[in-house]
LUMKEFI-405676 format. One record per residue: residue in three letters; x, y, z of N, C-alpha, C in turn. Coordinates in steps of 0.02 Angstrom, whole numbers, plus 50000, padded with zeros to 5 digits. Layout:
N
ALAXYZXYZXYZ/...
***
This chain:
539
MET475615221249490475915216349475476755215249489/ALA477095221349476477855222949488477955220249581/ALA477405224049603477535224049686477465215349705/ARG476995211849679476795204649686477295201449664/ARG477865202349605478325198949579478825200149633/LEU478895205349666479425207549701479295203049765/TRP478715203749804478705199349861478945191249851/PHE478505188849772478595181549757479325179949764/ALA479905185349724480465182849719480855184249783/LEU480585188949843480885188549905480725181649947/LEU480075180449939479965174049983480335169349946/LEU480415167949878480945163649868481625162049878/LEU481845169649887482415170449908482545168249991/ALA482075170450027482085168850087482105159750105/ILE481705157250058481615149850070482465146650049/LEU482675150150006483185146649989483795148450040/VAL483845154650061484295156950106484235152750185/SER483525152250205483475146550241483685139950257/SER483485138350199483835131550180484655129650177/VAL484965135050155485725134650163485835135150242/ALA485605140050260485695139750342485605133750373/LEU485155130850360484875123850388485355119350359/LEU485815119350311486105114850298486895115550328/LEU486825122650345487625123850365487655123650454/SER487005123150472486895124550542487315115850571/GLY487445116350651487705110950667488375108650652/SER488945104750680489455103050668489625095550660/ARG489095091850650489305085250658489415082650575/PHE489245087350534489375085250461489605091550420/ASN490045089250372490275095850352489845096450274/ILE489765102850236489435104550204489235100450142/ARG489815095650108489585091750056489075087350083/GLN489175083150143488905079250179488035080550173/ARG488005086450223487445088050206487035090050146/LEU487365090350095487215091750030486905086049995/PHE487245082649998487085072949997486605070750028/ALA486485072750095485925070450127485185073550113/VAL485265078150067484515080750041484475081549966/THR485025079949934485015079849866485195071749825/GLY485465068849868485785062949843486245062849790/GLU486505068149762487065070149724487785070749759/GLU488405069849734489015068349764489395073749721/ALA489305076049655489645080849638489455088249661/LEU489865092249655489735099249683489145101949647/VAL489295103049571488735107349542488155104249545/PRO487855096749540487305094449532487105094749602/GLN487465094649660487355097049723487065103249733/LEU487375108049708487015115149722486285116249675/ARG486265113049604485605112449587485115109549606/GLY485355103249652484905099449685484465102549747/LEU485115108549778484875112749844484345116149817/ILE484515120049765483935124449756483205121449723/GLN483275114749700482755111949696482435109249745/TRP482705107849796482425105049857482165111749900/ALA482575115849902482305120949926481515123549917/PHE481525123949846480915126849830480295120549817/ARG480405115649845479985111449863479395114149907/TRP479475119049947479055121449993478685124249971/THR478735126149900478295132049874477675127449843/ARG477555121349854477025116249839476745112349893/LEU476205109849864475945103449932476355100049929/LEU476615095649981477085088449983476555083850006/PRO476825077449997476355071750010476185069850083/GLN475685068350103475405067350172475615061050190/THR476035057050233476185051750224475855047550305/ALA475495051950339475205049450400475735044750427/ALA476265047050459476835044350504476705043950562/ASP476205043950579476075043650669475385038350666/VAL475205034550639474815030550630475005021850630/PRO474735017050660474825010950663474785007150592/VAL475435003750583475255000750493475474994550505/SER475014988750489475154981950483475714979650437/TYR475774974450463476414970350414477124975050406/THR477244979450479477924984050468478214981050530/ASN478024974850552478374971150612478824967450584/LEU478904963650531479354959350514480034962450487/PRO480504958850485481184959850469481214962650392/PRO481494967550380481324970150307481844968050269/PHE482394963650274482834964450221482754957550172/GLY482684957550119482604952950067482904954850000/VAL482994950349971483244948749903482804946749850/ASN482974947949787482544944049726482964939349702/THR482784933449694482774927349660482664924549598/PHE482994921049554482794918949485482994911549509/LEU482854908349557483004899949568482754895049526/GLU482284897749484481904891449448482254892349381/GLN482744896849378483054895549313483774891749342/GLU484024889249397484434885449413484324878749392/VAL484774875149346484594867449332484624863049394/GLU485294865749432485424860449480485234862649550/THR485024857249571484704859149640485144861649689/ALA485894859149677486494861749710486594868849719/LYS486574872749658486584878449660486004882949684/ARG485324881249673484684883849708485024884649803/GLU485244878749806485344877449885485944882249900/LEU486474883049864486944887449878486804895249873/SER486324896449821485994903649813485844904549882/ILE485284901149917484864902549964485494902750030/GLN485844897650052486444898850079486794904450101/MET487024906250032487334913350031486794919750044/ILE486404920050030485754924350060485684924950125/ALA485444917750155485604916250226486084920650261/ASP486764918550234487274920650271487424926450281/ALA487194931150228487264939450208486754941450276/GLY486244937650305485904942150347485144943350324/PHE485044939950248484414942750224483704938950255/HIS483154939950255482544935450296482104934450234/TRP482034937550178481474936450123481864933850062/LEU481474930350031481654929249969481054930749909/ARG481094935349877480574936249820480634931849765/GLN480284928149758480364922549711479824922249645/SER480104921949589479344920949539479074913549543/PHE478444911949543478294905149519477794904449455/PRO478214906349404477934908649341477364902949314/TRP477004905449298476284901449276476404896849210/TYR476794899849171476944897249105477454889849139/ASP477684890049181478204886549198477824879549264/ILE477334881249270476804876949315476254872649285/GLU475754877849247475294874849205475504876249136/ILE476014871449107476384873249057475954870448980/HIS475614864648984475464863848914474584864648915/GLY474434865248974473494866748957473414868149014/LYS472604869349029472414871049081472254863749129/GLY472494864749192472484858849243473074853149228/ASP473344854849187473954850149165474544853449203/PHE474884849949258475474851249292475954848849298/GLU475994842549241476524839049207476924843949165/ASP477654843249180478244845349120478564839649080/ARG478254841249012478364836448972478974838148924/ARG479214844448938479784847848908480394842848902/HIS480484839748954480984833448951480834827448959/GLU481514822048945481254816348957481724813448995/PRO481364810249056480624808749061480264812849079/PRO479564813649072479174818949096479304819349169/ARG479134825949207479124825049277478504830449302/SER478524829349358477934835949396478374842149387/ALA477824846549364478014853049362478214856549420/TRP477874852749481477894856349555478594854649581/GLU478944849549536479614848149587480054853149591/LYS480184858149548480594862849558480364867049615/TYR479844868749615479624874249662479534870149741/ASP479264864249738479384860249808480134860949826/ASN480554861849785481214860749812481324867749849/ILE481194873049796481274878549828481034880349891/VAL480394878249901480054880049962480334876850017/ASP480654869050006480994866750071481574868850077/LEU482054871750027482554874850046482534882250083/THR481934884350061481974891550084481784889550164/ALA481334884850181481134884950271481894880650300/GLN482224877250258482704873550293483324880150306/TYR483194885950282483824890550293483464896150335/GLY482784894250338482544900550407482324904150366/LEU482104905950309481974911750264481114911050260/ASP480924916350235480244917050201480134918750138/LEU479784915650112479554917750027478984923350026/ILE479244927749960478714931449936478564928049862/VAL477994924149847477764920849782477584927749731/ARG477914927349676477734932049635477124927049578/LEU476524928149573476034924749524476154928649465/GLU476394926449405476414930249365476654925549300/ALA476624929149237476904925849180476444921349147/PRO476054921749115475464916649088475714913649020/PRO475564906849028475684904048983475364904948898/VAL475664903048845475274903848778474774901948782/TRP474534896248804473804892348787473414898648836/SER473534902148875472974905548902472804912248876/ARG472964912648807472834918848752472804916348691/GLN472244916848663471994914948588472324917848533/ASP472654924248556473244926148501473944925148515/GLY474004919848558474704917448597475254923248612/ILE475524924048578476124930048601476104937148570/ALA475554935648528475364941548484475394949548524/ARG475074948348576475134955248606475704952848681/GLY476224951248665476744950648726476654943948768/GLU477304943348785477344935648814477094937548895/PHE476994943648906476764945148980476004948248990/GLY475854948548921475114950148932474504946448959/PRO473994949348993473514944649046473124939248993/PRO472944935149035472604928649000471874932348971/ASP471544928948935470954931548904470374929248958/ASN470394925249005470014922549059470354922449119/PHE470264927749162470414930649220470284923749262/ALA469964919749255469804915249300470284908649288/ASP470514908049239471174903449225471724905449269/TYR471934912049281472464914349311472264912849392/THR471614912649411471514914249475471354904549499/ASP471214902049449471454894249452472004891449457/TYR472534895549435473414893449450473584897949517/ALA473334903549525473354906049593473124901049648/ALA472464897949648472404894449697472674887649701/ALA472874886649643473234877449640474004880649669/VAL474274885149664474894886049723474674887949780/ALA474124891149802474124892849873473794886549902/SER473374880449883473184875249900473804871149910/ARG474284870749868474854866749882475204868549939/TYR475364875449959475814877850006475534879950066/GLN474854877450068474584880450136474694878450186/GLY475024884250230475314882750305476004882550290/ARG476254882650229476974884750216477074891150198/LEU476794892850150476814900550126476214904450146/ARG476424910250147475874915650163475674921450125/PHE476404922850082476364930750073476314928149973/TYR475884931449953475724929649877475794936749830/GLN476254938149779475924944549741475764944249692/VAL475084947849671474834947549615475164950849553/TRP475464948349515475744951949439476404955449470/ASN476614960349420477204962049430477144969049386/GLU477304974249402477214983149362476724983249308/PRO476064980549346475554981249291475364989849256/ASN475844993449282475774999749256476145003149201/ILE476744996449183477194998649122477094993049075/TYR477454994349006477534990048961478284987248974/PRO478374980748964477804976148922477374971248980/GLU477434973749039477184969149100476234968649079/TRP476104972549053475384972149049475354968748956/GLY475994968348936475604965048852475774972548801/ASN475694970848745475894975548689475184979548677/GLN474954981348736474184984848736474374991648779/PRO473844995348797473915001548821473734998048909/VAL473934998348958473844998749033473224998449047/ASP472984995249090472234995549113472194994349190/PRO472164999749215472104999649298471454995449315/GLU470904997249281470064993949299470414985549282/ALA470574983749231470644975349211471034973349263/TYR471714977349287472094973949331471804973049398/THR471354979549416471024979649481470444972849475/GLU470284970749429469604965349421470104958849436/LEU470734956949401471134951749415471404951749488/LEU471564956849517471784958349593471164955149632/CYS470754957449626469994957649661469954950649652/GLN469914946249606469704940149592470264934749632/THR470874936749619471204932649661471324933349727/TYR471204939749751471164939949822470704936749870/ARG470134936549828469544932149864469664925449863/ARG470044921249800470124916549780470504911549837/ILE471194917149848471594912849894471454914549965/LYS471104919749982470814920950044470284915850076/ALA469944913350016469384907950033469874900450047/ILE470484900350012470794892150019471134895450091/ASP471484900250104471974901950157471824907450201/PRO471384908850241471244915550267471874919550293/GLU472334914550314472994918750327473394919750283/ALA473254919750224473684922250161473884930950166/VAL474344932650155474454941150145474464941850062/ILE474084944450047473994947149965474374954049955/ILE474804954249914475364958749889475104962549828/SER475024969249798474824971049751475374970249687/GLY475154970249635475864969749585476234976049599/ALA476904975749600477404982649618477134986949575/LEU476884992949589476864998149523477725001749518/ALA477735000849442478535005149427478635011449430/PRO479155015749465479065022449452479035025749387/THR478575029449376478535031449313478305037549307/ALA478375043449272477885049849268477675050749202/GLU477625045849173477205046749093476565045649114/LEU476225049049058475405047449074475145042249009/GLY475315038148991474925032948966474805034048890/SER475325038648858475175039848774475505033848748/TRP475125031048697475355025548663476085026848602/ASN476655023048632477115024448589477335018148551/PRO477265020048478477265013648426478045012548414/SER478545016548444479205013248436479405008148465/TYR479125006948540479175000748572478604997248596/GLN477984997248556477424995048557477164994148633/GLY477144999648662476974999248749476815008248759/ASN476515007048822476475013748879476565012048936/ASN476685018248971476755018549040476265023549075/LEU476005022049126475695026249163475875029049232/MET475815033849235476145036749301475885032249372/ASP476395031249415476055026449476475685028549502/VAL475525035749527475055038149560474355037749533/VAL474355040449467473785039849435473375032849408/TYR473995029249410473655022949403473405019449475/LEU473765021149533473345019549578472725021049599/GLN472615026849580472145031349604471435027649569/ARG471715025049507471155022849458471005015549481/MET471655012349520471345006849557470965008649603/TYR470985011949647470615013449701469805016349668/ASN469985019549625469235021349618468805015449570/ALA469165008749542468855003949528468844998149579/GLY468915000149654468814995349713469384992549721/ALA470014992949719470654989349737470744990649816/GLY470454994649846470644995449917470434989449950/GLU469824983949929469734979449994469984973549951/CYS470474973949910470824966449885471574966949887/PHE471874970249945472494970049935472604970850027/ASP473134968450053473434968350114474164974150122/VAL474524972750077475114975850067475114979949987/LEU475224985850002475374988849943476204988349904/ALA476254987349842476954985949824477074990949778/VAL477754995649781478154997549731478804995149724/ASN479104996849663479694997149641480115002549650/ASP480755003749684481075010149703481665008349693/TYR482005011649627482695012249612483055019949622/MET483595018049634484095025349624484285026649565/LEU483895028449520483985029149447484715033849422/TRP484435040749462485035045949448485275049449496/SER485035048049553485495049549619485405044849677/GLY485665047049745485615040549791485155041349838/PRO485025036949873484385035549916484295040249972/THR484745046949968484565051850011484275057549985/ASP483995057849923483695061949880483095064049914/GLN483015070049927482375071949952482035077149906/ARG482255078449860481825083449814481205078449779/MET480605080649798479955079149787479555083749733/ARG479785081449679479595084349615479215078649586/PRO478625076849569478245072449536478285071549459/THR478755075049435478745076349355479175072649325/GLN479195071449257479555067249212480385069849222/GLY480745065149231481355066249260481565066249312/ASN481085065449353481365066349433481145060949476/ILE481115054549444481015049549491481545046849533/ASN481575049449587482125047549635481865041849696/PHE482305041349736482205036449795481475039149833/SER481335043049840480915046249873480165046449860/ARG480075042849779479435041749746478865038449795/PRO479045033249831478495030649876478245034449914/LEU478435042049935478095045749972477335048649936/TRP477595049849867476925051749832476445046349823/VAL476565040049823476115032649803475945033849878/ARG476195035449939475865034550004475305041350021/ASP475375045649995474975051549985474315049349957/VAL474405043949898473635042649885473485037849918/MET473745033949946473585029149996473215032250052/VAL473405036750067473195041650141472395044350123/ALA472565047450067471965051150041471255047250034/ASN471575040350007471025034650009470935029750078/GLY471035031850118470815028550181471205022050192/ASP471855020750160472315014350176472845016850218/ALA472855021050261473565024150299473865018650340/HIS473215013050354473355007750402473715002750366/LYS473955001350296474054997150250474835000150239/PRO475434995850223476004996750211476154996150148/ILE476604999950136476944997950067477764995550079/TRP477784989450026478234985250031478644986549958/LEU479324986249960479694989149904480074982849878/SER479674981349822479814973949783480644972849766/GLU480704980249725481414980749682481724986349719/MET482414987049736482664991549757483394990449753/ASN483864995049713484524995049682484725001249656/SER485325001549630485675006849576486025001749538/ASN486165004949466486425000749424487175002749390/VAL487664997849396488294999449370488344997149291/ALA487814997549259488054997449192488764999249161/PRO489084995849127489794999249088489645005049041/ASP490195006349038490005013548992489955011548903/ASP490145005648899489875004448825488965001248836/ILE488745001348877487994999048878487715006348894/TYR487165007948862486515012748881486405012448959/PRO486555017348981486325017649044485495019649061/ARG484995013949032484355014749037484285015749122/TYR484505012949160484135011749239484895016749272/GLY485105022949237485525027349279486245023049284/ARG486655025649298487325023049305487775025249376/VAL488025021949404488325023549457488925018549454/THR489505021249502490075016249499489975009849557/ILE490415004849548490274998849591490255001249652/GLU490775006049669490835006849751490195011749766/GLN489935014449731489275017949742488675014449753/GLN488545009449718487995003349722488055000849782/ALA488734999449799488874994849861488785000749927/ARG488725004549926488725011249973487935012849981/TYR487635013149930487035016049917486435010449947/ALA486625004849933485974999549973486034999550038/PRO486614999650075486485001250145486035006750167/LEU486315012150136486065018950161485475018150121/ALA485095015650088484175014550061483855011150128/TYR484195006550154483955002250214483865006250268/GLU484495012650272484345016650324483995021450312/GLN483795024550257483345028750252482645025550261/ILE482515020150245481815017850254481655016750320/GLN482035013650356482115012850429481995020250469/HIS482395025050440482265031450493481725036850472/ALA481605035450403481135040450404480425037350375/TRP480285031350345479635028050318479305023850370/PRO479155024650422478715020850473478315016350423/TRP477955017850382477485014350342477745009550302/ALA478425008650292478655005550248478904998350284/GLY478844991950239479024986550272479574983650221/VAL479454976550226480074972150190480284975350117/THR480894977050116481124979250050481774973350013/THR481554971349960481924967549933482384969949856/VAL483024967849873483584970049824483474965649767/TRP483504971149706483564967849653484364968349617/PHE484474962549613484324954549625484854950149649/PHE484914944349672485404940149680485864938549630/LYS485764934249592485904931749514485574928849475/ARG485894929349408485704925749357486104919249344/ALA485774914849310485984908149293486724907849249/THR486604913649193487124912849150487384921049149/ASP487734920249096488064928849101487784931049038/LEU487234927048994487144927848927486794935648911/GLU486704939948979486324945948960486854951548998/ARG487534948748975487824955248992488064960848950/ASP487624960048903487474965548861486794970448860/GLN486604969748918485954972048942485944974749009/PRO485874981349011485874985449079485524981449145/MET485084977749125484714974849175485274969649209/TYR485614965849182486174961449210486634964949268/TYR486664971449270487224973349305486754977449393/PHE486264973349398486014974849467486254968249501/ARG486474964249474486784956749527487164960349583/MET486944955349624487454956049695488044950249686/VAL487894944649644488334937849621488474937049557/GLU489074935549535489034932949477488584925549459/PRO488694924449396488314917049392488824912349416/ASP489504912749432489754907449456489794908849533/PHE489464912449565489354913549629489914918049667/THR490304921549614490684927149642490424930949658/PRO490484934149725490174939649767490464946949715/THR489884951449711490034959349702490244962449750/PRO490504969149752490504971849829489734972949848/LEU489224973649803488654974249841488434970349890/TYR488614963649877488464957549920488884958049972/THR489604959549969489944961950028489774966050072/SER489474971650041489304977850082488714975950107/LEU488004974050087487504969950118487584965750175/SER488004961950164488254956250212488584958350279/ALA489094963450258489404966450313488864971350361/TYR488404972950329487834979150359487224975350395/LEU487094970650370486704964550396486904960650464/ASN487554960950441487714955250506487984958950565/THR488094966950558488264969850609487694974450624/LEU487074974950606486614980150616486364978150679/GLU486134983450729485894984150780485154986650783/PRO484604982050791484034985050788483804990950812/VAL483524994850788483275002150827482625002750814/LEU482085005250853481435007550841481535015450831/TYR481375017950773481395024750744480775028550752/GLN480595033050726479855036950732479425032850696/GLY478715033550732478245029250725478085024650762/TYR477405021850751477115016350786477495009650773/HIS477715005350829478014998750830477574994250864/GLN477324988850834476944983850866477304979750910/GLU476974976250970477324974451010477754966951002/ASN477484964150926478044960250914478374961650859/THR478644966450839479074970450810479644967050804/TRP480124965250749480814961650754481264965650802/GLN481274972150807481774974750853481694974050927/LEU481234970750949481114970851021481424964451029/GLU481874962351095482054955451125481494954651181/TYR481254948551190480774947151247480994941351295/THR481094941851350481304937251388480684934651458/GLY480714928851461480174927451534479524925451488/PRO479004924751526478334923751522477844928551485/TRP477944930651411477434935551387477064929951349/GLU476404932551329476074928451294475624931251245/GLU475364930251189474954934351133474154934151143/VAL473904939151152473164939651161472754943951116/ALA472464938751074471974943151029471534946951058/ASP471294953351026470934956851054470604961950996/THR469984962850976469844965650921469884973950932/GLN469834975250990469974983251009470674985151018/ALA471224979751006471854981951025472154984650964/ILE472614987350950472924990050879473134985050848/LEU472864984850781473064980150751472794971950790/SER472324972450827471964967350849472354961650898/GLN472924964550926473194959650969473804962951005/TYR473794960551076474344964351123474884957751143/TYR475424959751196475704954551236475494955951294/GLN475524950451352475384950951411475744947451463/ALA475944949551512476444946851557476244947351637/SER476074941751665475904941851733476374941751776/ALA477004938851763477344936451810478004941351818/ALA478124943451875478754946951885479354944051859/GLY479834946951833480504946851800480364946751716/ALA479734945751703479774945951615479914953051592/GLN480304952551547480534958751528480634959651450/VAL480744966351422480904966251345481274972351341/SER481804971751302482404975951295482454978951231/PHE482674985451204482674986751145483034993151147/THR483254994951073483645003151072483225005751029/TRP483065012551052482685016950994482995023050988/GLU482805027350949482975033950916482455039250917/GLY482525045650964481985050350961482045055551011/ARG481555057551022481405062951081481095060651136/SER480625054951124480145052151163479905046751139/ILE479675041151186479375035451174478975033651225/THR478255030951196477595031251232477505023651240/LEU477345019851293477045012851295476235015551286/LEU476015010451246475395009551237475015002551261/PRO474605002551312474524995351344473964992251303/GLY473874985451325473324981651285472704982351326/ASN472694983551390471994984551410472174986651474/TYR471644985951523471564991151598472244985351640/GLU472764988551671472984984951701473254988951778/THR473504983451824473814988551897474514986451905/GLY474854983351854475554981351878475994987651878/THR476554985751900477134990251908477724989051864/LEU478024993051817478524992351772479144995651791/GLN479804993451784480514994051808480474996851735/VAL480855003951731481265005851660481965007351678/ILE482425004951642483185004351655483395008451584/GLU483705014751583483915016751520484765016951534/ASP484845015351454485625015851446486135009951503/GLU485765007651531485925001851574486165005951622/GLY485845010351664486055015051723485415017251758/ASN485085022351736484545025951762483945021851768/SER483595020851826483075016751841482505020451868/LYS481875018351847481265021451880480805015551882/GLU480355017051928479765012051934479045015851919/ILE478675013151855478095017651847477535012951852/PRO477075015051895476335010351906475975012551841/LEU475645007351816475295007751768474475007051789/ASN474125011351739473435010951756472865010351687/GLY473335006851642473005006051569472945011351529/GLN473325016951551473355023051493474155023651462/PRO474085025851413474785026451384475235031251425/VAL475825028451439476405031651486476925032551435/VAL477285038051449478045039751429478545035951467/LEU478785032451427479345028851469480115033451467/SER480125037951413480775042751424480555047751371/ARG480865053251406480775059651351481525064651360/HIS481715065651329482375071251308482225076451257/LEU482595081151266482625086751224482815086151144/LEU483435082551152483815080651078483765073451074/SER483745070851005483575064450981484305062450988/ALA484265055851009484845051951004484755043851025/GLN485165040151013485015032851016485045031551082/ARG484505026151118484605026651189484355017851199/LYS484605014951251484355007351266483765006451319/LEU483385004251309482815003851355482764996551384/GLU482624992951455482484988651466481784988451508/LEU481504985551494480704984651532480694979251558/ILE480584979651643480374973451685479774974651723/VAL479384969151715478854969351767479044967451833/VAL478764971851881478914971351938478484968652001/ASP477794969251959477154965551999476574967351948/GLY476054963251980475314965251943475274962251871/GLN474914965351826475004963851755475114967751711/VAL475644967351654475824972651618475754969651544/THR475374973851508475224971451438475654977251386/LEU475814976151324475994980351270475724979251213/ASP475294984851183475194985051136475484986751081/ALA475984992351088476384996751040476734999651067/LEU477245002951044477745007751077477775013751018/GLN477695020151025477675025750982478235030350993/VAL478525031550946479185035150964479075041150919/LYS479355047350947479155053050929479945057050913/
***
């Protein structure tokens, strides 16, 4: 027994020493920067404690993320922001909000279309009689859809927040509790999808169903939520086959569902909740899995992979991805519905952690960098949140996620994200990248070809000399995967200098390979024949 303990201690010591040696190796970063790069901590003592925790992660199984498989809906620009435009009474303020969001370089709005604000007074009643004179309840949401399109942005619509009439006991089980009859919810979802078919595609079914109070003052119920999700999926798809259904964003929590009378609710660990969803058949009922991912107690570079209470860090989605892979859903993406850190003042309890204003402004761009560099299975990430209509919530920690004050004064967070997005050079990092991914720039006669045998069922094809595609990539090798058999010739120009011609025969071809990883530019030009592009794989 003593010998075993000695060997175990020596093993752990070796892990720790090798980890420190790894951090000390290289000259590009100093030791404190390297400590931050694995712990997300900035003070020395937490960095050292975090280093030990990071080193000991190798003593247990780590999540399997299937980083080298094609993943749908990761070709879209990933930059978005959450909005509360329905709370703005004046249309001019809605437009100013969207204009500032577009000017900052964002592509997405995640916006609630609250059920209680659309079907207000009773089932099938879409008139708003809370004002004089009465008006259509759709009026506000038509304006939001129109303005979003006007500024070239896309909407993720949150379908949530039942009206009082949908529950026999009203608000006795909380304002967010599910309806008594799920068909009432799917009718509301169908009404939204029917009204905006051809203009909207992305619908999110509920939000944070695994925690209180989002499932009401009652135990959370993965099986009931799965039934709601599946009914809604089938109903919207019947109306609009092109619609993309996003699951309700799972909240990061390590609690195990114990009823807590002190706040009349309970939370269930995201990975446990998700597995129970899969057991109930949820795998057939969503196109995109959503999670919320906050920097609660450390920065976005925290790589300590401890799935226990008190260790909910920015790397949490890796555990969720592990559950997806285990259930055969490696081809589906994770979208991060809410991302940010909190700057609650000293006199407010830091329920969501606490960082300085400077750290919040620095962490959000770093989070986007972390996702693009290391998580090829992650897609759209929406910052929580743009602004509130008033400052009545200044006494609540939630208020201090905002990017802009109610009077539209930008915070340092808005300024830093705007600077980041407006100077960003798109880069292909590790993983598969579809032929229509946002980082590629095409010129000349390329056409989209539908093919069920292709990766994610389509590829691009060019048959005319001079057609080209250019991009920046970072890695050691990059491979072109063609769409079908071809006999063309491709010219490959690297870093605006080195050039070579590659004959194509329908097989994957390595475009560039290097010993060390670095950012490089590639330009691919069709010389003759037919050239197809199904995907690019960076390793």
